[in-house]
ZAVEXMAR-832781 format. One record per residue (C-alpha): residue number from 0; residue in one letter; x, y, z. Coordinates in Angstrom, 1 decimal. Last residue first. Example, Ala and Ser with C-alpha at 12.3 -4.5 7.8 and 13.67 -1.06 7.14 Angstrom:
<recs>
rec domi 1 fiba S east 13.7 north -1.1 up 7.1
rec domi 0 fiba A east 12.3 north -4.5 up 7.8
</recs>
This chain:
<recs>
rec domi 397 fiba P east -4.1 north 4.5 up -7.2
rec domi 396 fiba Q east -5.3 north 7.3 up -4.3
rec domi 395 fiba K east -9.2 north 6.9 up -3.2
rec domi 394 fiba Q east -11.0 north 10.4 up -4.5
rec domi 393 fiba L east -12.4 north 12.3 up -1.2
rec domi 392 fiba K east -14.8 north 10.2 up 0.9
rec domi 391 fiba R east -17.6 north 12.5 up 2.9
rec domi 390 fiba G east -17.8 north 12.0 up 5.7
rec domi 389 fiba N east -20.0 north 9.6 up 8.7
rec domi 388 fiba P east -23.1 north 11.9 up 8.9
rec domi 387 fiba K east -25.0 north 12.0 up 11.9
rec domi 386 fiba K east -28.7 north 11.4 up 10.4
rec domi 385 fiba K east -31.2 north 13.9 up 10.6
rec domi 384 fiba A east -29.2 north 17.3 up 10.6
rec domi 383 fiba D east -31.7 north 20.3 up 11.9
rec domi 382 fiba K east -28.9 north 20.8 up 14.1
rec domi 381 fiba R east -26.2 north 20.4 up 11.8
rec domi 380 fiba L east -23.3 north 17.6 up 12.7
rec domi 379 fiba P east -20.0 north 18.9 up 11.1
rec domi 378 fiba E east -18.5 north 18.3 up 8.2
rec domi 377 fiba F east -16.3 north 15.5 up 7.3
rec domi 376 fiba G east -13.8 north 15.2 up 4.3
rec domi 375 fiba Y east -11.8 north 12.3 up 4.1
rec domi 374 fiba V east -8.6 north 11.0 up 1.8
rec domi 373 fiba R east -7.8 north 8.0 up 1.1
rec domi 372 fiba T east -5.0 north 4.7 up 0.9
rec domi 371 fiba H east -4.0 north 4.6 up 4.6
rec domi 370 fiba G east -6.4 north 7.4 up 6.0
rec domi 369 fiba A east -5.6 north 11.3 up 5.3
rec domi 368 fiba I east -8.1 north 12.9 up 7.6
rec domi 367 fiba Y east -10.1 north 16.5 up 6.8
rec domi 366 fiba L east -12.6 north 18.3 up 8.7
rec domi 365 fiba R east -14.5 north 21.2 up 7.4
rec domi 364 fiba E east -15.7 north 24.4 up 8.2
rec domi 363 fiba R east -13.5 north 26.7 up 8.8
rec domi 362 fiba D east -10.5 north 24.8 up 7.9
rec domi 361 fiba A east -9.2 north 21.4 up 9.2
rec domi 360 fiba V east -6.4 north 19.3 up 9.1
rec domi 359 fiba V east -5.8 north 16.3 up 11.0
rec domi 358 fiba P east -1.6 north 15.2 up 11.2
rec domi 357 fiba S east -1.3 north 13.0 up 8.9
rec domi 356 fiba Y east 0.2 north 9.0 up 9.8
rec domi 355 fiba Q east -2.4 north 7.0 up 10.4
rec domi 354 fiba G east -6.1 north 7.6 up 9.5
rec domi 353 fiba D east -8.9 north 5.0 up 9.4
rec domi 352 fiba W east -12.0 north 4.0 up 11.8
rec domi 351 fiba F east -13.5 north 7.1 up 13.2
rec domi 350 fiba R east -14.2 north 8.7 up 16.4
rec domi 349 fiba W east -16.2 north 10.5 up 18.5
rec domi 348 fiba L east -16.4 north 12.4 up 21.8
rec domi 347 fiba V east -14.1 north 10.7 up 23.9
rec domi 346 fiba R east -13.3 north 12.5 up 27.5
rec domi 345 fiba G east -10.1 north 13.8 up 27.6
rec domi 344 fiba N east -11.2 north 16.7 up 30.1
rec domi 343 fiba R east -10.8 north 20.1 up 28.4
rec domi 342 fiba A east -9.4 north 18.9 up 25.0
rec domi 341 fiba D east -12.6 north 16.7 up 24.9
rec domi 340 fiba L east -11.6 north 14.4 up 22.5
rec domi 339 fiba G east -11.8 north 13.0 up 19.0
rec domi 338 fiba F east -10.4 north 9.8 up 17.7
rec domi 337 fiba T east -8.7 north 8.8 up 14.1
rec domi 336 fiba G east -8.4 north 5.1 up 13.2
rec domi 335 fiba R east -5.3 north 2.9 up 12.8
rec domi 334 fiba P east -5.7 north -0.4 up 14.8
rec domi 333 fiba G east -3.2 north -2.1 up 17.4
rec domi 332 fiba K east 0.4 north -1.9 up 17.9
rec domi 331 fiba K east 2.1 north 0.2 up 21.1
rec domi 330 fiba T east 5.5 north 1.2 up 21.2
rec domi 329 fiba H east 7.7 north -0.6 up 24.6
rec domi 328 fiba R east 11.2 north 0.5 up 24.0
rec domi 327 fiba S east 13.8 north -0.4 up 22.0
rec domi 326 fiba G east 12.0 north 0.2 up 18.8
rec domi 325 fiba G east 11.7 north -2.1 up 15.8
rec domi 324 fiba A east 8.0 north -1.7 up 15.6
rec domi 323 fiba G east 8.4 north 1.9 up 16.2
rec domi 322 fiba C east 4.8 north 3.0 up 14.1
rec domi 321 fiba R east 3.3 north -0.2 up 13.8
rec domi 320 fiba P east -0.9 north 0.5 up 13.5
rec domi 319 fiba C east -0.5 north 4.5 up 13.8
rec domi 318 fiba T east -3.0 north 6.2 up 15.4
rec domi 317 fiba S east -4.8 north 9.4 up 14.7
rec domi 316 fiba F east -5.3 north 12.8 up 16.3
rec domi 315 fiba Y east -8.3 north 15.0 up 17.1
rec domi 314 fiba L east -8.4 north 17.4 up 20.3
rec domi 313 fiba I east -12.1 north 18.6 up 20.4
rec domi 312 fiba G east -12.5 north 22.2 up 22.3
rec domi 311 fiba N east -13.7 north 23.8 up 18.5
rec domi 310 fiba L east -10.6 north 22.5 up 16.6
rec domi 309 fiba I east -8.3 north 21.4 up 18.4
rec domi 308 fiba T east -5.2 north 19.5 up 16.4
rec domi 307 fiba P east -3.0 north 16.5 up 17.2
rec domi 306 fiba A east 0.3 north 16.0 up 15.4
rec domi 305 fiba G east 1.1 north 12.4 up 13.7
rec domi 304 fiba H east 2.8 north 9.6 up 15.4
rec domi 303 fiba V east 0.4 north 8.2 up 18.0
rec domi 302 fiba A east 1.4 north 4.8 up 18.9
rec domi 301 fiba A east -2.1 north 2.5 up 19.0
rec domi 300 fiba P east -5.0 north 1.5 up 20.9
rec domi 299 fiba A east -5.3 north 5.4 up 22.8
rec domi 298 fiba E east -4.9 north 5.7 up 26.6
rec domi 297 fiba F east -6.0 north 9.7 up 27.3
rec domi 296 fiba S east -4.0 north 11.4 up 30.2
rec domi 295 fiba W east -5.4 north 14.7 up 32.2
rec domi 294 fiba I east -4.0 north 17.6 up 33.8
rec domi 293 fiba T east -0.7 north 16.3 up 33.7
rec domi 292 fiba S east 2.0 north 19.5 up 35.3
rec domi 291 fiba G east 3.7 north 20.9 up 32.9
rec domi 290 fiba T east 4.0 north 24.3 up 35.1
rec domi 289 fiba A east 2.7 north 27.4 up 32.3
rec domi 288 fiba A east 1.2 north 25.3 up 29.4
rec domi 287 fiba D east -0.1 north 23.3 up 32.2
rec domi 286 fiba F east -0.1 north 19.6 up 30.4
rec domi 285 fiba A east -2.6 north 17.5 up 28.1
rec domi 284 fiba S east -1.6 north 13.8 up 27.4
rec domi 283 fiba V east -2.2 north 11.3 up 24.6
rec domi 282 fiba K east -0.9 north 8.2 up 25.3
rec domi 281 fiba G east -0.4 north 5.2 up 22.9
rec domi 280 fiba D east 3.6 north 4.1 up 23.7
rec domi 279 fiba W east 4.4 north 6.2 up 20.9
rec domi 278 fiba T east 3.1 north 9.4 up 22.2
rec domi 277 fiba G east 1.0 north 12.0 up 21.9
rec domi 276 fiba V east 1.5 north 15.4 up 22.5
rec domi 275 fiba Y east -0.9 north 18.1 up 24.2
rec domi 274 fiba V east 0.0 north 21.6 up 26.0
rec domi 273 fiba K east -2.8 north 23.8 up 27.9
rec domi 272 fiba R east -2.9 north 27.2 up 28.1
rec domi 271 fiba R east -6.4 north 27.6 up 26.7
rec domi 270 fiba W east -5.1 north 25.4 up 23.6
rec domi 269 fiba V east -1.7 north 23.9 up 22.4
rec domi 268 fiba A east -0.7 north 21.0 up 19.9
rec domi 267 fiba A east 2.1 north 19.5 up 20.4
rec domi 266 fiba A east 4.7 north 18.6 up 17.7
rec domi 265 fiba T east 4.4 north 14.7 up 17.5
rec domi 264 fiba Y east 7.0 north 12.2 up 17.8
rec domi 263 fiba V east 7.5 north 11.8 up 21.4
rec domi 262 fiba Y east 8.6 north 8.2 up 22.1
rec domi 261 fiba T east 8.3 north 6.5 up 25.5
rec domi 260 fiba G east 6.0 north 8.4 up 27.2
rec domi 259 fiba A east 5.0 north 12.3 up 28.0
rec domi 258 fiba H east 8.1 north 12.8 up 30.8
rec domi 257 fiba R east 7.8 north 15.8 up 31.0
rec domi 256 fiba A east 10.3 north 19.5 up 31.4
rec domi 255 fiba W east 10.3 north 22.8 up 32.1
rec domi 254 fiba L east 11.3 north 26.4 up 31.7
rec domi 253 fiba L east 14.7 north 25.5 up 29.8
rec domi 252 fiba H east 16.1 north 28.8 up 28.9
rec domi 251 fiba G east 16.3 north 29.0 up 25.6
rec domi 250 fiba T east 16.6 north 32.8 up 25.7
rec domi 249 fiba R east 13.5 north 34.3 up 23.8
rec domi 248 fiba A east 11.2 north 31.7 up 23.8
rec domi 247 fiba G east 11.8 north 30.3 up 26.5
rec domi 246 fiba F east 12.2 north 26.6 up 26.6
rec domi 245 fiba A east 9.5 north 24.1 up 27.5
rec domi 244 fiba F east 10.7 north 20.2 up 27.0
rec domi 243 fiba L east 8.2 north 17.2 up 26.5
rec domi 242 fiba T east 10.4 north 13.8 up 27.4
rec domi 241 fiba G east 9.9 north 10.3 up 25.4
rec domi 240 fiba D east 13.0 north 9.9 up 24.6
rec domi 239 fiba T east 12.8 north 10.4 up 21.2
rec domi 238 fiba N east 12.0 north 14.5 up 22.3
rec domi 237 fiba G east 9.1 north 16.8 up 22.3
rec domi 236 fiba I east 9.0 north 20.1 up 21.6
rec domi 235 fiba Y east 7.1 north 23.4 up 23.5
rec domi 234 fiba V east 8.6 north 27.2 up 22.8
rec domi 233 fiba R east 7.5 north 29.8 up 25.3
rec domi 232 fiba G east 6.4 north 32.9 up 25.2
rec domi 231 fiba Y east 2.9 north 31.9 up 25.4
rec domi 230 fiba A east 3.1 north 30.1 up 22.6
rec domi 229 fiba V east 5.8 north 28.6 up 19.8
rec domi 228 fiba T east 5.3 north 24.4 up 18.8
rec domi 227 fiba P east 8.9 north 23.2 up 17.6
rec domi 226 fiba T east 7.9 north 20.3 up 15.2
rec domi 225 fiba A east 8.9 north 16.8 up 16.4
rec domi 224 fiba Y east 11.8 north 14.8 up 15.2
rec domi 223 fiba F east 14.3 north 16.0 up 18.2
rec domi 222 fiba Y east 17.2 north 13.5 up 19.1
rec domi 221 fiba E east 18.3 north 11.6 up 21.3
rec domi 220 fiba R east 20.8 north 12.7 up 23.7
rec domi 219 fiba R east 23.8 north 10.3 up 24.7
rec domi 218 fiba G east 26.1 north 9.2 up 27.5
rec domi 217 fiba F east 23.6 north 7.0 up 29.0
rec domi 216 fiba R east 20.6 north 9.0 up 29.0
rec domi 215 fiba T east 21.6 north 12.8 up 28.3
rec domi 214 fiba F east 18.9 north 15.9 up 28.8
rec domi 213 fiba S east 18.1 north 18.0 up 25.6
rec domi 212 fiba Q east 19.8 north 20.9 up 24.3
rec domi 211 fiba A east 19.5 north 24.5 up 23.8
rec domi 210 fiba R east 20.4 north 26.8 up 21.6
rec domi 209 fiba W east 20.1 north 30.4 up 21.6
rec domi 208 fiba Q east 20.0 north 33.3 up 18.8
rec domi 207 fiba L east 21.8 north 32.6 up 16.3
rec domi 206 fiba R east 22.2 north 34.8 up 13.1
rec domi 205 fiba G east 20.2 north 33.5 up 9.8
rec domi 204 fiba T east 20.2 north 36.8 up 8.7
rec domi 203 fiba R east 16.4 north 37.3 up 8.4
rec domi 202 fiba A east 14.4 north 34.6 up 10.3
rec domi 201 fiba N east 17.1 north 35.1 up 13.7
rec domi 200 fiba L east 17.8 north 31.4 up 14.3
rec domi 199 fiba A east 16.8 north 29.8 up 17.8
rec domi 198 fiba Y east 18.1 north 26.5 up 17.6
rec domi 197 fiba V east 17.2 north 23.1 up 19.3
rec domi 196 fiba S east 19.8 north 20.1 up 20.0
rec domi 195 fiba G east 19.2 north 16.8 up 20.8
rec domi 194 fiba N east 21.7 north 15.5 up 18.4
rec domi 193 fiba N east 19.0 north 14.3 up 15.3
rec domi 192 fiba T east 18.2 north 18.4 up 15.6
rec domi 191 fiba G east 15.4 north 20.9 up 16.8
rec domi 190 fiba F east 13.9 north 23.6 up 14.4
rec domi 189 fiba Y east 13.1 north 27.5 up 15.4
rec domi 188 fiba V east 13.0 north 30.3 up 13.2
rec domi 187 fiba L east 13.0 north 33.8 up 14.9
rec domi 186 fiba G east 11.1 north 37.3 up 13.8
rec domi 185 fiba G east 8.6 north 36.8 up 16.8
rec domi 184 fiba G east 7.7 north 33.3 up 15.9
rec domi 183 fiba A east 8.4 north 30.8 up 13.2
rec domi 182 fiba A east 8.7 north 26.7 up 13.3
rec domi 181 fiba P east 11.3 north 25.1 up 11.4
rec domi 180 fiba S east 10.4 north 20.7 up 10.8
rec domi 179 fiba S east 12.4 north 18.4 up 12.8
rec domi 178 fiba N east 14.9 north 16.5 up 10.6
rec domi 177 fiba V east 17.5 north 18.5 up 10.9
rec domi 176 fiba E east 20.7 north 16.0 up 11.1
rec domi 175 fiba D east 23.3 north 16.9 up 13.4
rec domi 174 fiba D east 25.0 north 20.1 up 14.8
rec domi 173 fiba A east 23.2 north 22.5 up 13.2
rec domi 172 fiba K east 25.3 north 24.7 up 10.3
rec domi 171 fiba F east 22.7 north 27.9 up 8.8
rec domi 170 fiba K east 22.4 north 29.1 up 5.6
rec domi 169 fiba W east 21.3 north 32.1 up 4.5
rec domi 168 fiba L east 19.0 north 34.2 up 1.9
rec domi 167 fiba L east 19.6 north 31.9 up -1.0
rec domi 166 fiba R east 17.7 north 33.5 up -3.7
rec domi 165 fiba P east 15.5 north 31.4 up -5.9
rec domi 164 fiba R east 15.2 north 31.5 up -9.5
rec domi 163 fiba K east 12.0 north 31.0 up -12.0
rec domi 162 fiba R east 9.3 north 32.3 up -9.2
rec domi 161 fiba N east 11.3 north 35.1 up -8.4
rec domi 160 fiba R east 10.3 north 35.7 up -4.7
rec domi 159 fiba V east 11.2 north 32.3 up -3.7
rec domi 158 fiba D east 14.2 north 33.6 up -1.0
rec domi 157 fiba L east 15.4 north 30.8 up 0.0
rec domi 156 fiba A east 16.4 north 30.2 up 3.7
rec domi 155 fiba Y east 18.0 north 27.0 up 4.6
rec domi 154 fiba V east 18.9 north 24.8 up 7.9
rec domi 153 fiba H east 21.9 north 23.0 up 7.4
rec domi 152 fiba H east 22.9 north 19.2 up 9.1
rec domi 151 fiba D east 23.2 north 17.7 up 5.5
rec domi 150 fiba W east 20.6 north 15.3 up 6.4
rec domi 149 fiba S east 17.6 north 18.6 up 5.8
rec domi 148 fiba G east 16.2 north 21.6 up 7.2
rec domi 147 fiba F east 13.8 north 23.9 up 5.7
rec domi 146 fiba Y east 12.8 north 27.9 up 5.1
rec domi 145 fiba L east 11.1 north 29.1 up 2.1
rec domi 144 fiba V east 11.0 north 32.7 up 2.5
rec domi 143 fiba N east 7.9 north 34.4 up 0.3
rec domi 142 fiba N east 6.3 north 36.3 up 3.7
rec domi 141 fiba V east 6.6 north 32.8 up 5.5
rec domi 140 fiba L east 6.8 north 29.7 up 4.0
rec domi 139 fiba L east 7.9 north 26.2 up 6.1
rec domi 138 fiba P east 9.3 north 23.9 up 4.2
rec domi 137 fiba S east 8.5 north 20.4 up 5.9
rec domi 136 fiba S east 11.6 north 18.5 up 7.2
rec domi 135 fiba E east 12.5 north 14.9 up 5.7
rec domi 134 fiba V east 15.1 north 16.8 up 2.8
rec domi 133 fiba G east 18.2 north 14.6 up 2.2
rec domi 132 fiba G east 20.7 north 16.8 up 1.0
rec domi 131 fiba A east 20.8 north 19.9 up -0.9
rec domi 130 fiba P east 20.2 north 20.5 up -3.9
rec domi 129 fiba F east 17.7 north 23.1 up -4.9
rec domi 128 fiba R east 16.0 north 23.0 up -8.2
rec domi 127 fiba W east 13.6 north 25.4 up -10.1
rec domi 126 fiba L east 10.7 north 25.6 up -12.6
rec domi 125 fiba I east 9.9 north 22.4 up -12.7
rec domi 124 fiba R east 6.7 north 22.3 up -14.5
rec domi 123 fiba G east 3.9 north 20.9 up -13.6
rec domi 122 fiba T east 1.5 north 23.2 up -15.9
rec domi 121 fiba A east -0.9 north 24.9 up -13.4
rec domi 120 fiba I east 1.3 north 24.1 up -10.0
rec domi 119 fiba E east 4.3 north 25.2 up -11.3
rec domi 118 fiba I east 7.0 north 23.0 up -9.4
rec domi 117 fiba G east 9.4 north 24.2 up -7.0
rec domi 116 fiba V east 12.1 north 22.1 up -6.4
rec domi 115 fiba V east 13.4 north 20.8 up -2.9
rec domi 114 fiba D east 16.3 north 17.9 up -3.3
rec domi 113 fiba A east 17.7 north 15.1 up -2.0
rec domi 112 fiba F east 17.0 north 13.0 up -4.5
rec domi 111 fiba S east 15.3 north 10.3 up -2.6
rec domi 110 fiba P east 14.5 north 12.6 up 0.4
rec domi 109 fiba R east 12.4 north 14.8 up -2.3
rec domi 108 fiba S east 10.6 north 18.3 up -1.2
rec domi 107 fiba V east 8.6 north 19.8 up -2.3
rec domi 106 fiba A east 7.8 north 23.3 up -3.2
rec domi 105 fiba L east 4.0 north 24.1 up -5.0
rec domi 104 fiba I east 4.0 north 27.3 up -7.0
rec domi 103 fiba R east 1.4 north 29.3 up -8.1
rec domi 102 fiba G east -1.2 north 29.9 up -4.8
rec domi 101 fiba D east -0.2 north 33.1 up -4.5
rec domi 100 fiba H east 1.2 north 32.6 up -1.3
rec domi 99 fiba T east 3.3 north 29.8 up -2.0
rec domi 98 fiba S east 2.7 north 26.3 up -1.9
rec domi 97 fiba F east 4.4 north 24.0 up 0.5
rec domi 96 fiba M east 4.9 north 20.0 up 0.1
rec domi 95 fiba D east 6.3 north 17.2 up 2.4
rec domi 94 fiba D east 7.9 north 13.9 up 1.4
rec domi 93 fiba T east 6.9 north 13.4 up -2.5
rec domi 92 fiba L east 9.4 north 11.3 up -3.9
rec domi 91 fiba Q east 10.6 north 8.9 up -1.1
rec domi 90 fiba D east 11.8 north 6.0 up -2.8
rec domi 89 fiba H east 10.5 north 2.0 up -1.5
rec domi 88 fiba G east 11.6 north -0.1 up 0.8
rec domi 87 fiba E east 10.6 north 1.0 up 3.8
rec domi 86 fiba G east 10.8 north 4.3 up 2.2
rec domi 85 fiba I east 12.7 north 5.5 up 5.9
rec domi 84 fiba A east 15.3 north 3.0 up 6.0
rec domi 83 fiba Q east 15.7 north 1.0 up 3.1
rec domi 82 fiba Q east 15.4 north 3.6 up 0.7
rec domi 81 fiba V east 16.4 north 6.4 up 2.0
rec domi 80 fiba A east 19.8 north 4.4 up 2.2
rec domi 79 fiba L east 19.3 north 3.2 up -1.1
rec domi 78 fiba F east 19.5 north 6.8 up -2.6
rec domi 77 fiba F east 22.7 north 7.5 up -0.2
rec domi 76 fiba A east 24.9 north 5.3 up -2.0
rec domi 75 fiba L east 23.8 north 6.1 up -4.7
rec domi 74 fiba K east 24.5 north 9.4 up -4.4
rec domi 73 fiba D east 28.1 north 8.4 up -3.4
rec domi 72 fiba P east 28.8 north 6.1 up -6.1
rec domi 71 fiba N east 28.1 north 8.3 up -8.6
rec domi 70 fiba T east 26.6 north 7.3 up -12.3
rec domi 69 fiba L east 23.2 north 5.3 up -10.7
rec domi 68 fiba I east 22.5 north 8.7 up -9.0
rec domi 67 fiba E east 23.1 north 11.2 up -12.3
rec domi 66 fiba A east 21.0 north 8.8 up -14.9
rec domi 65 fiba M east 18.5 north 8.6 up -11.7
rec domi 64 fiba R east 18.1 north 12.4 up -11.6
rec domi 63 fiba A east 17.5 north 12.7 up -15.5
rec domi 62 fiba D east 15.5 north 9.7 up -15.4
rec domi 61 fiba R east 12.7 north 11.3 up -12.9
rec domi 60 fiba D east 13.2 north 14.6 up -14.6
rec domi 59 fiba P east 9.0 north 14.9 up -14.4
rec domi 58 fiba I east 9.0 north 13.7 up -10.7
rec domi 57 fiba V east 6.2 north 16.0 up -8.8
rec domi 56 fiba N east 3.8 north 14.7 up -11.7
rec domi 55 fiba I east 0.7 north 17.0 up -10.6
rec domi 54 fiba R east -2.7 north 15.3 up -10.3
rec domi 53 fiba R east -5.3 north 17.6 up -11.1
rec domi 52 fiba L east -8.6 north 19.4 up -10.5
rec domi 51 fiba R east -9.9 north 16.2 up -8.1
rec domi 50 fiba Q east -13.3 north 16.9 up -6.6
rec domi 49 fiba Y east -13.8 north 17.1 up -3.0
rec domi 48 fiba T east -16.7 north 19.7 up -3.7
rec domi 47 fiba R east -15.7 north 22.4 up -1.6
rec domi 46 fiba S east -11.7 north 21.5 up -1.2
rec domi 45 fiba D east -11.3 north 21.2 up -4.4
rec domi 44 fiba V east -8.0 north 18.5 up -4.7
rec domi 43 fiba V east -5.1 north 18.7 up -6.3
rec domi 42 fiba D east -3.3 north 15.9 up -6.6
rec domi 41 fiba A east 0.4 north 15.6 up -5.9
rec domi 40 fiba T east 2.4 north 12.7 up -7.7
rec domi 39 fiba G east 6.1 north 11.0 up -6.9
rec domi 38 fiba D east 4.6 north 7.3 up -6.2
rec domi 37 fiba W east 5.8 north 6.2 up -3.2
rec domi 36 fiba N east 5.5 north 9.9 up -1.6
rec domi 35 fiba N east 1.8 north 10.3 up -2.8
rec domi 34 fiba G east 1.0 north 13.7 up -1.7
rec domi 33 fiba V east -2.7 north 15.3 up -1.5
rec domi 32 fiba F east -2.8 north 19.1 up -2.1
rec domi 31 fiba M east -6.1 north 20.7 up -0.9
rec domi 30 fiba V east -7.7 north 23.7 up -2.6
rec domi 29 fiba S east -9.3 north 27.4 up -1.9
rec domi 28 fiba R east -9.7 north 28.7 up -5.0
rec domi 27 fiba M east -9.2 north 32.0 up -6.0
rec domi 26 fiba P east -10.2 north 34.3 up -8.5
rec domi 25 fiba P east -8.1 north 34.7 up -12.1
rec domi 24 fiba A east -7.4 north 37.5 up -13.9
rec domi 23 fiba A east -6.3 north 35.0 up -17.3
rec domi 22 fiba A east -8.6 north 32.3 up -16.5
rec domi 21 fiba Q east -7.3 north 28.9 up -18.0
rec domi 20 fiba A east -5.0 north 27.6 up -14.7
rec domi 19 fiba P east -7.7 north 28.5 up -12.7
rec domi 18 fiba P east -5.8 north 29.8 up -9.3
rec domi 17 fiba V east -4.9 north 28.6 up -6.4
rec domi 16 fiba A east -5.8 north 28.7 up -3.2
rec domi 15 fiba A east -3.9 north 26.7 up 0.2
rec domi 14 fiba L east -5.5 north 25.2 up 2.8
rec domi 13 fiba T east -5.0 north 24.4 up 6.6
rec domi 12 fiba L east -2.1 north 26.8 up 7.5
rec domi 11 fiba A east -4.3 north 29.3 up 8.0
rec domi 10 fiba C east -4.2 north 29.8 up 4.6
rec domi 9 fiba A east -0.9 north 28.5 up 3.2
rec domi 8 fiba A east -0.8 north 24.7 up 3.5
rec domi 7 fiba A east -1.6 north 21.5 up 5.5
rec domi 6 fiba L east -0.4 north 18.9 up 3.0
rec domi 5 fiba L east -2.4 north 14.9 up 3.5
rec domi 4 fiba V east 0.9 north 13.0 up 3.0
rec domi 3 fiba L east -0.4 north 9.4 up 1.4
rec domi 2 fiba R east 1.4 north 6.1 up 1.7
rec domi 1 fiba R east 1.2 north 3.3 up -1.1
rec domi 0 fiba M east -0.4 north -0.1 up 0.4
</recs>
């Protein structure tokens, strides 16, 4: 089965707007991008009608890239390492995506090809390509600057205002691979590394503001895979050792740290002075944002890998059947599914049978879930509705 990636892009980090290809002065249209990582495609889906508008081939240059790889021993070794490690035996071709603010270009990270490309949405043509090592980090677009981390230990900032030739504003060398996706706030860019470090950089210059580190266990630090969450003057980030950390957003001072579970891969959600994370041993917990005190904890039937989302006081998350199956600590194996909990007390309000890797995303009217081979859209239950809706399935991916 193929792994899907549901893109949450541009407007409010949920949906993007793109102009229809044929119009001279096009109105904007609200869409979703759904990437198929193993096939190297991205579907553009109308978020109102759930119809697929077009399918973009994000690897039109595959023959050229493979020719480079097969004739270079170092590149071939890297390609095979990606395939056998994070790819589970498959190529990683559409890892993460982000659309530009005008809805014309889709930035896509392609770990197997060790690059990020800008694809014109209307034509599917590659406008630019930026080689940067394996990019597992989700690109972040702020004020026409694209930020992303790489396996080559660098974080890059690209000015993408020029559609055909992005300009490198700066790059910063960290202490290890950067798989953590960047977050921004207050003129700073935050990210974590595989050496257990969290960095804050000046978003304009790339200059180091501060660096903090996780705890050491048996002489080593585990890595930060999760995206930092910036709120209440703090940076909240989970480490794969199972600890949730809170650092001062301007200073990097450690304010508190709490054990959440065996592994934390999810970004934290925040709501009404509470912080929420899921873990690979199936725990979903709420912590006091100021003190780190545990408010409630819920036992899910399987590991939680995707970041939780809070909408109208309901905490949504999905379970992953076999995440962490080869880990050295306990991970919970069980059925996939999506849950909605009361964010105040952890009580189950809703559940759905599908959903696993990607975070739940939403706009002001609908909730979207990336399942195993399908994407689902849900609408709220109306007062005059006779039956509870089960959700309308978007197009099945091949």
